[in-house]
Biopython code that builds the backbone (N, CA, C, O; Angstrom):
import numpy as np
from Bio.PDB.StructureBuilder import StructureBuilder

atoms = [
    (1, "MET", "N", (-11.730, 34.783, -12.137)),
    (1, "MET", "CA", (-11.264, 35.554, -13.267)),
    (1, "MET", "C", (-10.575, 34.615, -14.253)),
    (1, "MET", "O", (-9.799, 33.747, -13.853)),
    (2, "ALA", "N", (-10.854, 34.788, -15.505)),
    (2, "ALA", "CA", (-10.283, 33.938, -16.547)),
    (2, "ALA", "C", (-9.019, 34.574, -17.123)),
    (2, "ALA", "O", (-8.773, 35.767, -16.949)),
    (3, "ARG", "N", (-8.224, 33.754, -17.810)),
    (3, "ARG", "CA", (-7.011, 34.234, -18.456)),
    (3, "ARG", "C", (-7.056, 33.828, -19.921)),
    (3, "ARG", "O", (-7.163, 32.641, -20.231)),
    (4, "ILE", "N", (-6.976, 34.797, -20.821)),
    (4, "ILE", "CA", (-6.973, 34.515, -22.264)),
    (4, "ILE", "C", (-5.526, 34.290, -22.693)),
    (4, "ILE", "O", (-4.657, 35.119, -22.424)),
    (5, "THR", "N", (-5.272, 33.157, -23.366)),
    (5, "THR", "CA", (-3.896, 32.799, -23.689)),
    (5, "THR", "C", (-3.432, 33.260, -25.067)),
    (5, "THR", "O", (-2.279, 33.665, -25.211)),
    (6, "ASN", "N", (-4.287, 33.212, -26.078)),
    (6, "ASN", "CA", (-3.860, 33.537, -27.442)),
    (6, "ASN", "C", (-4.706, 34.643, -28.057)),
    (6, "ASN", "O", (-5.157, 34.513, -29.195)),
    (7, "GLY", "N", (-4.921, 35.703, -27.339)),
    (7, "GLY", "CA", (-5.703, 36.812, -27.885)),
    (7, "GLY", "C", (-7.193, 36.522, -27.854)),
    (7, "GLY", "O", (-7.630, 35.555, -27.231)),
    (8, "ILE", "N", (-7.956, 37.340, -28.512)),
    (8, "ILE", "CA", (-9.408, 37.266, -28.451)),
    (8, "ILE", "C", (-9.966, 35.979, -29.064)),
    (8, "ILE", "O", (-11.040, 35.530, -28.662)),
    (9, "LEU", "N", (-9.274, 35.387, -30.011)),
    (9, "LEU", "CA", (-9.748, 34.156, -30.647)),
    (9, "LEU", "C", (-9.192, 32.895, -30.011)),
    (9, "LEU", "O", (-9.587, 31.788, -30.378)),
    (10, "GLY", "N", (-8.279, 33.052, -29.062)),
    (10, "GLY", "CA", (-7.687, 31.889, -28.415)),
    (10, "GLY", "C", (-8.530, 31.395, -27.260)),
    (10, "GLY", "O", (-9.531, 32.012, -26.894)),
    (11, "GLY", "N", (-8.116, 30.279, -26.691)),
    (11, "GLY", "CA", (-8.825, 29.720, -25.552)),
    (11, "GLY", "C", (-8.532, 30.502, -24.289)),
    (11, "GLY", "O", (-7.633, 31.342, -24.256)),
    (12, "PHE", "N", (-9.293, 30.220, -23.261)),
    (12, "PHE", "CA", (-9.058, 30.860, -21.975)),
    (12, "PHE", "C", (-9.173, 29.826, -20.874)),
    (12, "PHE", "O", (-9.760, 28.761, -21.068)),
    (13, "SER", "N", (-8.615, 30.142, -19.726)),
    (13, "SER", "CA", (-8.745, 29.256, -18.571)),
    (13, "SER", "C", (-9.322, 30.062, -17.428)),
    (13, "SER", "O", (-8.924, 31.203, -17.190)),
    (14, "GLY", "N", (-10.252, 29.466, -16.730)),
    (14, "GLY", "CA", (-10.893, 30.152, -15.615)),
    (14, "GLY", "C", (-12.384, 30.270, -15.843)),
    (14, "GLY", "O", (-12.953, 29.605, -16.709)),
    (15, "LYS", "N", (-13.014, 31.135, -15.047)),
    (15, "LYS", "CA", (-14.462, 31.269, -15.074)),
    (15, "LYS", "C", (-14.850, 32.683, -15.489)),
    (15, "LYS", "O", (-14.312, 33.661, -14.969)),
    (16, "VAL", "N", (-15.786, 32.784, -16.428)),
    (16, "VAL", "CA", (-16.365, 34.051, -16.849)),
    (16, "VAL", "C", (-17.875, 33.881, -16.760)),
    (16, "VAL", "O", (-18.482, 33.237, -17.615)),
    (17, "GLY", "N", (-18.479, 34.455, -15.731)),
    (17, "GLY", "CA", (-19.914, 34.294, -15.535)),
    (17, "GLY", "C", (-20.254, 32.837, -15.308)),
    (17, "GLY", "O", (-19.773, 32.232, -14.350)),
    (18, "SER", "N", (-21.078, 32.263, -16.174)),
    (18, "SER", "CA", (-21.463, 30.860, -16.031)),
    (18, "SER", "C", (-20.721, 29.956, -17.014)),
    (18, "SER", "O", (-21.161, 28.836, -17.272)),
    (19, "VAL", "N", (-19.602, 30.431, -17.564)),
    (19, "VAL", "CA", (-18.811, 29.664, -18.534)),
    (19, "VAL", "C", (-17.428, 29.404, -17.943)),
    (19, "VAL", "O", (-16.823, 30.289, -17.338)),
    (20, "VAL", "N", (-16.938, 28.175, -18.126)),
    (20, "VAL", "CA", (-15.625, 27.786, -17.635)),
    (20, "VAL", "C", (-14.763, 27.403, -18.826)),
    (20, "VAL", "O", (-15.196, 26.624, -19.675)),
    (21, "GLY", "N", (-13.552, 27.937, -18.902)),
    (21, "GLY", "CA", (-12.592, 27.568, -19.937)),
    (21, "GLY", "C", (-11.503, 26.712, -19.322)),
    (21, "GLY", "O", (-11.016, 27.017, -18.234)),
    (22, "CYS", "N", (-11.115, 25.644, -20.002)),
    (22, "CYS", "CA", (-10.088, 24.755, -19.465)),
    (22, "CYS", "C", (-9.328, 24.097, -20.612)),
    (22, "CYS", "O", (-9.703, 24.213, -21.779)),
    (23, "ARG", "N", (-8.259, 23.410, -20.253)),
    (23, "ARG", "CA", (-7.454, 22.669, -21.213)),
    (23, "ARG", "C", (-7.280, 21.257, -20.689)),
    (23, "ARG", "O", (-6.955, 21.058, -19.518)),
    (24, "TRP", "N", (-7.497, 20.267, -21.559)),
    (24, "TRP", "CA", (-7.331, 18.867, -21.217)),
    (24, "TRP", "C", (-6.632, 18.185, -22.374)),
    (24, "TRP", "O", (-7.131, 18.211, -23.499)),
    (25, "LYS", "N", (-5.496, 17.580, -22.121)),
    (25, "LYS", "CA", (-4.682, 16.924, -23.149)),
    (25, "LYS", "C", (-4.373, 17.876, -24.300)),
    (25, "LYS", "O", (-4.487, 17.503, -25.468)),
    (26, "ASN", "N", (-3.989, 19.085, -23.974)),
    (26, "ASN", "CA", (-3.625, 20.134, -24.934)),
    (26, "ASN", "C", (-4.759, 20.521, -25.872)),
    (26, "ASN", "O", (-4.506, 21.038, -26.961)),
    (27, "ILE", "N", (-6.002, 20.282, -25.470)),
    (27, "ILE", "CA", (-7.172, 20.716, -26.230)),
    (27, "ILE", "C", (-7.941, 21.677, -25.344)),
    (27, "ILE", "O", (-8.253, 21.354, -24.198)),
    (28, "GLU", "N", (-8.248, 22.853, -25.864)),
    (28, "GLU", "CA", (-8.953, 23.845, -25.064)),
    (28, "GLU", "C", (-10.454, 23.652, -25.189)),
    (28, "GLU", "O", (-10.983, 23.470, -26.285)),
    (29, "TYR", "N", (-11.133, 23.694, -24.045)),
    (29, "TYR", "CA", (-12.570, 23.481, -23.981)),
    (29, "TYR", "C", (-13.241, 24.655, -23.298)),
    (29, "TYR", "O", (-12.654, 25.318, -22.442)),
    (30, "THR", "N", (-14.474, 24.901, -23.687)),
    (30, "THR", "CA", (-15.334, 25.845, -23.002)),
    (30, "THR", "C", (-16.588, 25.073, -22.623)),
    (30, "THR", "O", (-17.193, 24.406, -23.461)),
    (31, "ARG", "N", (-16.969, 25.166, -21.367)),
    (31, "ARG", "CA", (-18.142, 24.434, -20.911)),
    (31, "ARG", "C", (-18.917, 25.275, -19.907)),
    (31, "ARG", "O", (-18.425, 26.295, -19.422)),
    (32, "SER", "N", (-20.120, 24.841, -19.604)),
    (32, "SER", "CA", (-20.933, 25.588, -18.648)),
    (32, "SER", "C", (-20.495, 25.251, -17.224)),
    (32, "SER", "O", (-19.900, 24.204, -16.968)),
    (33, "LEU", "N", (-20.795, 26.139, -16.334)),
    (33, "LEU", "CA", (-20.482, 25.955, -14.930)),
    (33, "LEU", "C", (-21.296, 24.775, -14.392)),
    (33, "LEU", "O", (-22.501, 24.707, -14.630)),
    (34, "PRO", "N", (-20.665, 23.854, -13.678)),
    (34, "PRO", "CA", (-21.423, 22.708, -13.177)),
    (34, "PRO", "C", (-22.475, 23.138, -12.157)),
    (34, "PRO", "O", (-22.286, 24.109, -11.424)),
    (35, "ALA", "N", (-23.576, 22.409, -12.122)),
    (35, "ALA", "CA", (-24.661, 22.708, -11.193)),
    (35, "ALA", "C", (-24.317, 22.208, -9.798)),
    (35, "ALA", "O", (-23.594, 21.224, -9.641)),
    (36, "LYS", "N", (-24.832, 22.882, -8.804)),
    (36, "LYS", "CA", (-24.647, 22.457, -7.418)),
    (36, "LYS", "C", (-25.479, 21.198, -7.179)),
    (36, "LYS", "O", (-26.577, 21.078, -7.723)),
    (37, "PRO", "N", (-24.979, 20.263, -6.377)),
    (37, "PRO", "CA", (-25.767, 19.060, -6.100)),
    (37, "PRO", "C", (-27.042, 19.419, -5.324)),
    (37, "PRO", "O", (-27.044, 20.326, -4.491)),
    (38, "SER", "N", (-28.113, 18.694, -5.615)),
    (38, "SER", "CA", (-29.399, 19.026, -5.011)),
    (38, "SER", "C", (-29.559, 18.458, -3.605)),
    (38, "SER", "O", (-30.349, 18.983, -2.821)),
    (39, "GLY", "N", (-28.846, 17.424, -3.277)),
    (39, "GLY", "CA", (-29.001, 16.808, -1.962)),
    (39, "GLY", "C", (-27.670, 16.310, -1.433)),
    (39, "GLY", "O", (-26.637, 16.482, -2.080)),
    (40, "PRO", "N", (-27.687, 15.699, -0.271)),
    (40, "PRO", "CA", (-26.452, 15.156, 0.287)),
    (40, "PRO", "C", (-25.973, 13.951, -0.524)),
    (40, "PRO", "O", (-26.783, 13.275, -1.158)),
    (41, "PRO", "N", (-24.663, 13.675, -0.509)),
    (41, "PRO", "CA", (-24.141, 12.535, -1.271)),
    (41, "PRO", "C", (-24.632, 11.210, -0.692)),
    (41, "PRO", "O", (-24.833, 11.078, 0.516)),
    (42, "SER", "N", (-24.820, 10.234, -1.574)),
    (42, "SER", "CA", (-25.259, 8.913, -1.142)),
    (42, "SER", "C", (-24.072, 8.139, -0.558)),
    (42, "SER", "O", (-22.925, 8.577, -0.642)),
    (43, "GLU", "N", (-24.371, 7.002, 0.023)),
    (43, "GLU", "CA", (-23.312, 6.152, 0.593)),
    (43, "GLU", "C", (-22.357, 5.667, -0.493)),
    (43, "GLU", "O", (-21.149, 5.597, -0.268)),
    (44, "LYS", "N", (-22.895, 5.330, -1.679)),
    (44, "LYS", "CA", (-22.041, 4.885, -2.786)),
    (44, "LYS", "C", (-21.116, 6.001, -3.256)),
    (44, "LYS", "O", (-19.951, 5.751, -3.568)),
    (45, "GLN", "N", (-21.630, 7.238, -3.309)),
    (45, "GLN", "CA", (-20.795, 8.367, -3.708)),
    (45, "GLN", "C", (-19.682, 8.597, -2.697)),
    (45, "GLN", "O", (-18.534, 8.826, -3.075)),
    (46, "LEU", "N", (-20.017, 8.536, -1.424)),
    (46, "LEU", "CA", (-19.002, 8.725, -0.387)),
    (46, "LEU", "C", (-17.945, 7.627, -0.445)),
    (46, "LEU", "O", (-16.760, 7.894, -0.251)),
    (47, "ALA", "N", (-18.371, 6.391, -0.712)),
    (47, "ALA", "CA", (-17.412, 5.283, -0.822)),
    (47, "ALA", "C", (-16.495, 5.475, -2.031)),
    (47, "ALA", "O", (-15.290, 5.240, -1.936)),
    (48, "ALA", "N", (-17.055, 5.902, -3.170)),
    (48, "ALA", "CA", (-16.249, 6.129, -4.372)),
    (48, "ALA", "C", (-15.268, 7.274, -4.149)),
    (48, "ALA", "O", (-14.117, 7.195, -4.579)),
    (49, "ARG", "N", (-15.711, 8.333, -3.482)),
    (49, "ARG", "CA", (-14.821, 9.472, -3.201)),
    (49, "ARG", "C", (-13.680, 9.059, -2.283)),
    (49, "ARG", "O", (-12.538, 9.478, -2.477)),
    (50, "ALA", "N", (-13.987, 8.237, -1.281)),
    (50, "ALA", "CA", (-12.943, 7.765, -0.368)),
    (50, "ALA", "C", (-11.934, 6.892, -1.106)),
    (50, "ALA", "O", (-10.732, 6.971, -0.852)),
    (51, "LYS", "N", (-12.429, 6.055, -2.024)),
    (51, "LYS", "CA", (-11.552, 5.184, -2.813)),
    (51, "LYS", "C", (-10.610, 6.009, -3.689)),
    (51, "LYS", "O", (-9.408, 5.745, -3.735)),
    (52, "PHE", "N", (-11.156, 7.004, -4.380)),
    (52, "PHE", "CA", (-10.324, 7.857, -5.231)),
    (52, "PHE", "C", (-9.352, 8.696, -4.403)),
    (52, "PHE", "O", (-8.210, 8.901, -4.814)),
    (53, "ARG", "N", (-9.789, 9.179, -3.251)),
    (53, "ARG", "CA", (-8.911, 9.977, -2.390)),
    (53, "ARG", "C", (-7.719, 9.138, -1.942)),
    (53, "ARG", "O", (-6.576, 9.588, -2.009)),
    (54, "PHE", "N", (-7.992, 7.905, -1.482)),
    (54, "PHE", "CA", (-6.922, 7.014, -1.052)),
    (54, "PHE", "C", (-5.962, 6.720, -2.195)),
    (54, "PHE", "O", (-4.746, 6.813, -2.031)),
    (55, "LEU", "N", (-6.514, 6.362, -3.363)),
    (55, "LEU", "CA", (-5.689, 6.014, -4.516)),
    (55, "LEU", "C", (-4.852, 7.205, -4.968)),
    (55, "LEU", "O", (-3.674, 7.046, -5.288)),
    (56, "ASN", "N", (-5.445, 8.389, -4.998)),
    (56, "ASN", "CA", (-4.729, 9.586, -5.409)),
    (56, "ASN", "C", (-3.574, 9.887, -4.455)),
    (56, "ASN", "O", (-2.466, 10.185, -4.900)),
    (57, "ASN", "N", (-3.823, 9.813, -3.157)),
    (57, "ASN", "CA", (-2.750, 10.052, -2.178)),
    (57, "ASN", "C", (-1.650, 9.011, -2.301)),
    (57, "ASN", "O", (-0.467, 9.343, -2.222)),
    (58, "TRP", "N", (-2.035, 7.750, -2.494)),
    (58, "TRP", "CA", (-1.058, 6.683, -2.609)),
    (58, "TRP", "C", (-0.203, 6.840, -3.866)),
    (58, "TRP", "O", (1.015, 6.669, -3.816)),
    (59, "LEU", "N", (-0.842, 7.166, -4.996)),
    (59, "LEU", "CA", (-0.096, 7.320, -6.250)),
    (59, "LEU", "C", (0.797, 8.553, -6.238)),
    (59, "LEU", "O", (1.911, 8.512, -6.760)),
    (60, "ASN", "N", (0.325, 9.650, -5.648)),
    (60, "ASN", "CA", (1.137, 10.864, -5.626)),
    (60, "ASN", "C", (2.407, 10.676, -4.813)),
    (60, "ASN", "O", (3.421, 11.310, -5.104)),
    (61, "ASP", "N", (2.374, 9.821, -3.802)),
    (61, "ASP", "CA", (3.587, 9.542, -3.029)),
    (61, "ASP", "C", (4.622, 8.806, -3.866)),
    (61, "ASP", "O", (5.819, 8.887, -3.589)),
    (62, "LYS", "N", (4.170, 8.093, -4.884)),
    (62, "LYS", "CA", (5.060, 7.291, -5.727)),
    (62, "LYS", "C", (5.102, 7.804, -7.164)),
    (62, "LYS", "O", (5.312, 7.025, -8.094)),
    (63, "ALA", "N", (4.907, 9.100, -7.352)),
    (63, "ALA", "CA", (4.800, 9.685, -8.693)),
    (63, "ALA", "C", (6.062, 9.468, -9.525)),
    (63, "ALA", "O", (5.968, 9.185, -10.719)),
    (64, "ALA", "N", (7.224, 9.595, -8.921)),
    (64, "ALA", "CA", (8.471, 9.424, -9.674)),
    (64, "ALA", "C", (8.607, 7.996, -10.193)),
    (64, "ALA", "O", (9.069, 7.777, -11.313)),
    (65, "PHE", "N", (8.204, 7.026, -9.373)),
    (65, "PHE", "CA", (8.262, 5.633, -9.800)),
    (65, "PHE", "C", (7.338, 5.380, -10.985)),
    (65, "PHE", "O", (7.733, 4.734, -11.955)),
    (66, "PHE", "N", (6.108, 5.885, -10.910)),
    (66, "PHE", "CA", (5.152, 5.653, -11.985)),
    (66, "PHE", "C", (5.525, 6.418, -13.252)),
    (66, "PHE", "O", (5.199, 5.978, -14.355)),
    (67, "ALA", "N", (6.193, 7.539, -13.112)),
    (67, "ALA", "CA", (6.616, 8.296, -14.293)),
    (67, "ALA", "C", (7.606, 7.492, -15.125)),
    (67, "ALA", "O", (7.606, 7.584, -16.353)),
    (68, "THR", "N", (8.446, 6.706, -14.467)),
    (68, "THR", "CA", (9.410, 5.894, -15.213)),
    (68, "THR", "C", (8.834, 4.527, -15.585)),
    (68, "THR", "O", (9.165, 3.991, -16.642)),
    (69, "SER", "N", (7.984, 3.959, -14.742)),
    (69, "SER", "CA", (7.456, 2.618, -14.988)),
    (69, "SER", "C", (6.426, 2.564, -16.103)),
    (69, "SER", "O", (6.392, 1.602, -16.871)),
    (70, "PHE", "N", (5.582, 3.592, -16.200)),
    (70, "PHE", "CA", (4.493, 3.586, -17.167)),
    (70, "PHE", "C", (4.792, 4.440, -18.394)),
    (70, "PHE", "O", (3.877, 4.761, -19.152)),
    (71, "ILE", "N", (6.042, 4.813, -18.605)),
    (71, "ILE", "CA", (6.367, 5.719, -19.708)),
    (71, "ILE", "C", (6.068, 5.096, -21.069)),
    (71, "ILE", "O", (5.685, 5.813, -21.994)),
    (72, "ASN", "N", (6.231, 3.784, -21.216)),
    (72, "ASN", "CA", (5.962, 3.130, -22.500)),
    (72, "ASN", "C", (4.515, 2.684, -22.646)),
    (72, "ASN", "O", (4.115, 2.230, -23.718)),
    (73, "HIS", "N", (3.726, 2.807, -21.585)),
    (73, "HIS", "CA", (2.343, 2.346, -21.612)),
    (73, "HIS", "C", (1.345, 3.481, -21.783)),
    (73, "HIS", "O", (0.145, 3.234, -21.904)),
    (74, "THR", "N", (1.819, 4.710, -21.795)),
    (74, "THR", "CA", (0.891, 5.827, -21.925)),
    (74, "THR", "C", (0.445, 5.958, -23.369)),
    (74, "THR", "O", (1.230, 5.765, -24.297)),
    (75, "VAL", "N", (-0.809, 6.285, -23.542)),
    (75, "VAL", "CA", (-1.402, 6.430, -24.862)),
    (75, "VAL", "C", (-1.509, 7.916, -25.168)),
    (75, "VAL", "O", (-1.982, 8.693, -24.339)),
    (76, "ASP", "N", (-1.070, 8.310, -26.357)),
    (76, "ASP", "CA", (-1.145, 9.709, -26.775)),
    (76, "ASP", "C", (-0.364, 10.566, -25.787)),
    (76, "ASP", "O", (0.849, 10.408, -25.646)),
    (77, "ILE", "N", (-1.052, 11.467, -25.107)),
    (77, "ILE", "CA", (-0.362, 12.324, -24.150)),
    (77, "ILE", "C", (-0.950, 12.157, -22.750)),
    (77, "ILE", "O", (-0.847, 13.059, -21.919)),
    (78, "THR", "N", (-1.566, 10.999, -22.489)),
    (78, "THR", "CA", (-2.106, 10.731, -21.163)),
    (78, "THR", "C", (-0.949, 10.601, -20.187)),
    (78, "THR", "O", (-0.044, 9.796, -20.408)),
    (79, "PRO", "N", (-0.960, 11.367, -19.125)),
    (79, "PRO", "CA", (0.139, 11.272, -18.159)),
    (79, "PRO", "C", (0.233, 9.875, -17.546)),
    (79, "PRO", "O", (-0.767, 9.172, -17.401)),
    (80, "SER", "N", (1.446, 9.499, -17.196)),
    (80, "SER", "CA", (1.662, 8.161, -16.652)),
    (80, "SER", "C", (0.926, 7.955, -15.337)),
    (80, "SER", "O", (0.518, 6.833, -15.037)),
    (81, "LEU", "N", (0.746, 9.009, -14.542)),
    (81, "LEU", "CA", (0.029, 8.867, -13.270)),
    (81, "LEU", "C", (-1.439, 8.549, -13.518)),
    (81, "LEU", "O", (-2.031, 7.772, -12.770)),
    (82, "SER", "N", (-2.039, 9.133, -14.554)),
    (82, "SER", "CA", (-3.424, 8.829, -14.890)),
    (82, "SER", "C", (-3.553, 7.383, -15.379)),
    (82, "SER", "O", (-4.525, 6.698, -15.060)),
    (83, "HIS", "N", (-2.582, 6.935, -16.143)),
    (83, "HIS", "CA", (-2.612, 5.549, -16.626)),
    (83, "HIS", "C", (-2.471, 4.588, -15.458)),
    (83, "HIS", "O", (-3.166, 3.574, -15.401)),
    (84, "ALA", "N", (-1.579, 4.897, -14.526)),
    (84, "ALA", "CA", (-1.419, 4.049, -13.347)),
    (84, "ALA", "C", (-2.696, 4.013, -12.522)),
    (84, "ALA", "O", (-3.058, 2.964, -11.989)),
    (85, "CYS", "N", (-3.376, 5.136, -12.410)),
    (85, "CYS", "CA", (-4.654, 5.200, -11.686)),
    (85, "CYS", "C", (-5.696, 4.317, -12.369)),
    (85, "CYS", "O", (-6.437, 3.603, -11.693)),
    (86, "GLY", "N", (-5.760, 4.356, -13.681)),
    (86, "GLY", "CA", (-6.703, 3.520, -14.416)),
    (86, "GLY", "C", (-6.433, 2.043, -14.236)),
    (86, "GLY", "O", (-7.367, 1.246, -14.142)),
    (87, "VAL", "N", (-5.160, 1.667, -14.187)),
    (87, "VAL", "CA", (-4.795, 0.273, -13.975)),
    (87, "VAL", "C", (-5.196, -0.156, -12.561)),
    (87, "VAL", "O", (-5.699, -1.264, -12.376)),
    (88, "CYS", "N", (-4.982, 0.693, -11.575)),
    (88, "CYS", "CA", (-5.301, 0.354, -10.182)),
    (88, "CYS", "C", (-6.817, 0.280, -9.954)),
    (88, "CYS", "O", (-7.271, -0.521, -9.137)),
    (89, "ILE", "N", (-7.595, 1.089, -10.651)),
    (89, "ILE", "CA", (-9.038, 1.097, -10.469)),
    (89, "ILE", "C", (-9.645, -0.214, -10.982)),
    (89, "ILE", "O", (-10.593, -0.733, -10.392)),
    (90, "LYS", "N", (-9.095, -0.749, -12.084)),
    (90, "LYS", "CA", (-9.640, -1.980, -12.660)),
    (90, "LYS", "C", (-9.382, -3.086, -11.693)),
    (90, "LYS", "O", (-9.751, -4.232, -11.954)),
]
sb = StructureBuilder()
sb.init_structure("model")
sb.init_model(0)
sb.init_chain("A")
sb.init_seg("    ")
for serial, (resi, resn, name, xyz) in enumerate(atoms, 1):
    if name == "N":
        sb.init_residue(resn, " ", resi, " ")
    sb.init_atom(name, np.array(xyz, "f"), 0.0, 1.0, " ", f" {name:<3s}", serial, name[0])
structure = sb.get_structure()
């Protein structure tokens, strides 16, 4: 079920049929529902997912540290945790 935030002309969040409403960096988007994968994940996909899972768990444990450390390095309204993740991935 979706939630309309600013009346009939405003954005919404959630799913309505095959349409998904979301907000990213304070910009509201409407997009189609993603398709289901056709086959099992490849070894490279599983390795990438494991890498992101590890990094996400590691960064979330240290979220307070990164919020203060990366406060001057964030661009626009990118959260400091996302910036720290980008630095670690490189």
